[in-house]
C-alpha positions as CSV (number, residue, x, y, z in Angstrom):
1,M,-95.0,-9.6,29.9
2,D,-96.1,-7.6,33.0
3,S,-95.6,-8.7,36.6
4,T,-99.2,-8.3,37.9
5,P,-100.4,-11.2,40.2
6,A,-102.6,-12.5,37.3
7,A,-99.6,-12.5,34.9
8,I,-97.4,-14.2,37.5
9,R,-100.0,-17.0,38.0
10,S,-100.2,-17.4,34.3
11,F,-96.4,-17.6,34.0
12,R,-96.3,-20.3,36.7
13,R,-99.0,-22.3,35.2
14,K,-97.3,-22.3,31.8
15,L,-94.0,-23.4,33.2
16,Y,-95.5,-26.1,35.4
17,R,-97.6,-27.4,32.5
18,Y,-94.5,-27.8,30.4
19,Y,-92.6,-29.4,33.3
20,R,-95.3,-32.0,34.0
21,A,-95.3,-32.9,30.3
22,H,-91.5,-32.6,29.5
23,G,-89.5,-32.4,32.7
24,R,-86.2,-34.1,32.6
25,T,-85.6,-37.3,34.6
26,L,-82.2,-36.7,36.3
27,P,-80.6,-38.9,38.9
28,W,-80.1,-36.1,41.4
29,R,-83.8,-35.2,41.2
30,T,-84.8,-38.6,42.5
31,T,-82.9,-38.1,45.8
32,R,-83.2,-35.8,48.8
33,N,-79.7,-36.8,50.0
34,P,-77.8,-33.5,50.5
35,Y,-74.4,-35.1,49.8
36,H,-75.7,-36.4,46.4
37,I,-77.2,-33.0,45.5
38,L,-74.0,-31.2,46.5
39,I,-72.0,-33.5,44.2
40,S,-74.4,-32.8,41.3
41,E,-74.3,-29.1,41.8
42,V,-70.5,-28.9,41.8
43,M,-70.4,-31.1,38.7
44,L,-73.0,-29.0,36.9
45,Q,-70.7,-25.9,37.3
46,Q,-69.4,-25.3,33.7
47,T,-70.3,-28.9,32.5
48,Q,-73.2,-30.0,30.3
49,V,-75.9,-32.1,31.9
50,D,-75.3,-35.1,29.6
51,R,-71.7,-35.4,30.8
52,V,-72.6,-35.0,34.4
53,V,-75.3,-37.8,34.2
54,Q,-72.5,-40.2,32.9
55,K,-70.1,-39.3,35.7
56,Y,-72.5,-38.7,38.7
57,N,-73.4,-42.3,39.5
58,E,-69.8,-43.5,39.1
59,F,-68.6,-40.8,41.5
60,I,-71.3,-41.6,44.1
61,A,-70.5,-45.3,43.9
62,A,-66.8,-44.6,44.4
63,F,-67.4,-42.1,47.2
64,P,-70.8,-42.7,48.8
65,D,-70.6,-40.1,51.6
66,F,-68.7,-37.2,53.0
67,K,-66.5,-39.4,55.2
68,T,-65.4,-41.6,52.3
69,L,-64.6,-38.6,50.1
70,A,-62.8,-36.8,52.9
71,R,-60.5,-39.8,53.5
72,A,-59.9,-40.6,49.8
73,P,-56.5,-39.7,48.2
74,L,-56.8,-36.8,45.8
75,R,-55.2,-39.0,43.1
76,K,-58.1,-41.5,43.3
77,I,-60.7,-38.8,43.2
78,L,-59.1,-37.3,40.1
79,Q,-59.0,-40.7,38.5
80,V,-62.8,-41.0,38.9
81,W,-63.2,-37.3,37.9
82,Q,-61.5,-37.8,34.5
83,G,-63.5,-36.5,31.6
84,M,-65.3,-33.8,33.6
85,G,-62.7,-31.0,33.2
86,Y,-62.0,-28.2,35.6
87,N,-60.2,-30.6,37.9
88,R,-60.1,-28.0,40.7
89,R,-63.7,-28.8,41.4
90,A,-62.7,-32.3,42.4
91,L,-60.2,-30.8,44.9
92,Y,-62.9,-28.5,46.2
93,L,-65.2,-31.5,46.7
94,K,-62.5,-33.2,48.8
95,K,-62.0,-30.0,50.9
96,I,-65.7,-29.6,51.3
97,A,-66.0,-33.2,52.6
98,E,-63.1,-32.6,55.0
99,E,-64.8,-29.5,56.3
100,V,-68.3,-31.0,56.6
101,V,-66.8,-34.0,58.5
102,G,-64.5,-31.9,60.7
103,T,-66.8,-28.9,61.4
104,F,-70.4,-30.0,60.8
105,N,-70.3,-33.5,62.2
106,G,-70.7,-35.0,58.7
107,R,-73.9,-33.1,57.9
108,L,-74.1,-30.6,55.1
109,P,-75.1,-27.2,56.5
110,K,-78.5,-25.8,55.5
111,T,-78.0,-22.1,55.4
112,V,-76.8,-20.2,52.4
113,E,-74.3,-18.3,54.5
114,E,-72.7,-21.5,55.8
115,L,-72.8,-23.2,52.3
116,T,-71.1,-20.1,50.8
117,G,-68.3,-20.6,53.3
118,L,-67.4,-24.0,51.9
119,P,-64.5,-24.2,49.4
120,G,-65.5,-23.4,45.8
121,I,-69.1,-22.7,46.6
122,G,-70.4,-19.3,45.4
123,R,-73.7,-17.7,46.3
124,N,-75.7,-19.1,43.3
125,T,-74.4,-22.6,43.9
126,A,-75.1,-22.3,47.6
127,C,-78.7,-21.2,46.9
128,S,-79.2,-24.0,44.4
129,I,-78.0,-26.5,47.0
130,A,-80.3,-25.0,49.6
131,A,-83.3,-25.2,47.2
132,F,-82.8,-28.7,45.9
133,A,-81.4,-30.4,49.0
134,F,-83.5,-28.6,51.7
135,N,-86.4,-27.0,49.7
136,K,-85.5,-23.6,50.9
137,P,-87.3,-20.6,49.2
138,V,-84.0,-18.9,48.2
139,V,-83.6,-16.5,45.2
140,F,-80.9,-17.1,42.7
141,I,-80.0,-17.0,39.0
142,E,-78.2,-19.4,36.7
143,T,-78.0,-19.5,32.9
144,N,-81.3,-21.3,32.2
145,I,-83.2,-19.3,34.8
146,R,-81.8,-16.1,33.2
147,S,-83.0,-17.3,29.8
148,V,-86.6,-17.8,30.9
149,F,-86.9,-14.4,32.5
150,I,-85.3,-12.6,29.6
151,H,-87.6,-14.5,27.2
152,F,-90.8,-13.6,29.1
153,F,-90.1,-10.2,30.6
154,F,-87.3,-8.6,28.6
155,N,-87.8,-10.0,25.1
156,D,-87.5,-6.6,23.4
157,R,-84.3,-5.7,25.4
158,V,-80.6,-6.3,25.2
159,N,-77.9,-5.9,27.9
160,V,-80.3,-7.0,30.6
161,H,-78.7,-7.0,34.0
162,D,-79.3,-9.7,36.7
163,R,-80.3,-7.0,39.2
164,E,-83.3,-6.4,37.0
165,I,-84.2,-10.1,36.9
166,L,-83.7,-11.0,40.6
167,P,-86.8,-9.1,41.8
168,L,-88.9,-11.1,39.3
169,V,-87.3,-14.3,40.4
170,E,-88.3,-13.4,44.0
171,K,-91.8,-12.3,43.0
172,T,-92.6,-15.4,41.0
173,L,-91.0,-17.9,43.3
174,D,-93.2,-20.8,44.4
175,A,-92.2,-20.6,48.1
176,E,-94.1,-23.8,49.0
177,N,-92.1,-25.9,46.6
178,P,-89.0,-24.1,45.4
179,R,-87.3,-27.5,44.6
180,Q,-89.9,-28.2,41.9
181,W,-90.2,-24.6,40.7
182,Y,-86.5,-24.2,40.0
183,S,-86.5,-27.6,38.2
184,A,-89.4,-26.3,36.0
185,L,-87.6,-23.0,35.4
186,M,-84.3,-24.8,34.4
187,D,-86.1,-27.3,32.1
188,Y,-88.0,-24.5,30.4
189,G,-84.8,-22.6,29.9
190,V,-83.2,-25.7,28.3
191,M,-86.1,-25.9,25.9
192,L,-85.9,-22.2,25.0
193,K,-82.2,-22.6,24.0
194,K,-83.2,-25.4,21.6
195,T,-86.2,-23.7,20.0
196,H,-85.3,-20.0,20.1
197,P,-82.2,-17.9,19.5
198,N,-80.4,-18.2,22.9
199,P,-82.2,-15.5,25.2
200,S,-79.0,-15.4,27.4
201,R,-77.3,-13.5,24.6
202,K,-79.4,-10.5,25.6
203,S,-77.9,-10.6,29.1
204,A,-75.3,-8.1,30.3
205,H,-73.5,-11.1,31.8
206,H,-73.3,-13.2,28.6
207,Q,-69.8,-14.5,27.8
208,R,-68.8,-16.9,25.1
209,Q,-66.9,-19.9,26.5
210,S,-63.3,-19.9,25.4
211,K,-62.2,-22.7,23.0
212,F,-61.0,-25.8,24.8
213,A,-58.9,-27.3,22.0
214,G,-55.3,-26.1,22.4
215,S,-56.1,-24.1,25.5
216,N,-54.1,-24.2,28.8
217,R,-57.1,-25.9,30.3
218,Q,-56.6,-28.7,27.9
219,V,-52.9,-28.9,28.7
220,R,-53.5,-29.0,32.5
221,G,-56.1,-31.7,32.0
222,M,-53.6,-33.8,30.1
223,I,-51.0,-33.3,32.8
224,I,-53.4,-34.4,35.5
225,K,-54.4,-37.4,33.4
226,L,-50.7,-38.5,33.1
227,L,-50.3,-38.0,36.9
228,T,-53.3,-40.1,37.7
229,E,-51.9,-42.9,35.5
230,S,-48.4,-42.7,37.0
231,P,-47.6,-41.9,40.7
232,Q,-44.7,-39.6,39.8
233,I,-43.5,-38.1,36.6
234,S,-40.7,-35.6,35.6
235,E,-41.2,-32.5,33.5
236,E,-39.0,-34.0,30.8
237,E,-41.3,-37.1,30.6
238,V,-44.4,-34.9,30.3
239,I,-42.8,-32.8,27.6
240,K,-41.9,-36.0,25.7
241,K,-45.5,-37.2,25.9
242,L,-47.1,-33.9,25.2
243,R,-44.6,-32.6,22.7
244,V,-47.1,-30.5,20.8
245,F,-47.6,-28.3,23.9
246,S,-44.0,-28.5,25.2
247,A,-43.5,-24.7,25.3
248,R,-46.4,-24.4,27.7
249,I,-45.7,-27.3,30.1
250,K,-43.7,-25.3,32.6
251,E,-46.3,-22.5,33.1
252,N,-49.1,-25.1,33.5
253,F,-47.1,-27.0,36.1
254,V,-46.7,-23.7,38.0
255,Q,-50.5,-23.1,37.8
256,L,-51.4,-26.6,38.9
257,I,-49.1,-26.3,42.0
258,K,-50.7,-22.9,42.7
259,E,-54.2,-24.5,42.5
260,G,-53.1,-27.2,45.0
261,L,-53.6,-30.1,42.6
262,I,-50.0,-31.2,42.2
263,K,-46.8,-30.9,44.1
264,K,-43.1,-31.3,43.3
265,K,-40.7,-33.6,45.1
266,G,-37.1,-33.4,43.9
267,Q,-37.3,-33.6,40.1
268,K,-40.7,-35.4,40.1
269,F,-44.3,-34.1,40.1
270,M,-47.2,-35.9,41.7
271,I,-50.8,-35.4,42.7
272,A,-50.9,-33.3,45.9
């Protein structure tokens, strides 16, 4: 597909037509609350939408605003977070809340530069927050957006680099309503992955996700779960409960301490 003005208008019409007929109804799309949208964007990092939908409302109910989240003990946050994986994101959310309350008077900053300065927020996530929370005409790529542009503009190519896609994202952007446009792009990308061989495999950035079962991620998740159920626990107690992973318990305790999720007091470990 070319990128002439006529082709771009046709591209937009096609995606909006699909979106009007098949757009997903997601809880964070029915709100303009920046806090709610931030929570959804951090949850959507590396987690399937279906799982996020299940957890999003529970998390918002438990921590309805930045102030509540900033004041909440990390242990309580991790209890609510259970089942989402990548527990460091829960810690980042608490740190973000603390910074928003302490530095920005409880209001999420609107610029990509300020958002990128928050803990655990990279440029693409910052742009996504800016687009969905504040309707800013920013340019960014995520996996579903990448799939759409590869499918339409690079279908006969492999090893497509994001630097080739970004100018097209900018050129086709609906600057008047980026919020809706990016929703349409993402939903079309989801459809493509269900109906075509995954276009993202043609990307230079494509990586297969490592297996979760038996991984250190799984071990760390199990340790965190034990620590949310019991205020303190010793390494010996954890080894007894997670016997199958006993050889890897120590290294994962070290990693969890390094990540700031747990701490050691005497012979006992606890949530930081």
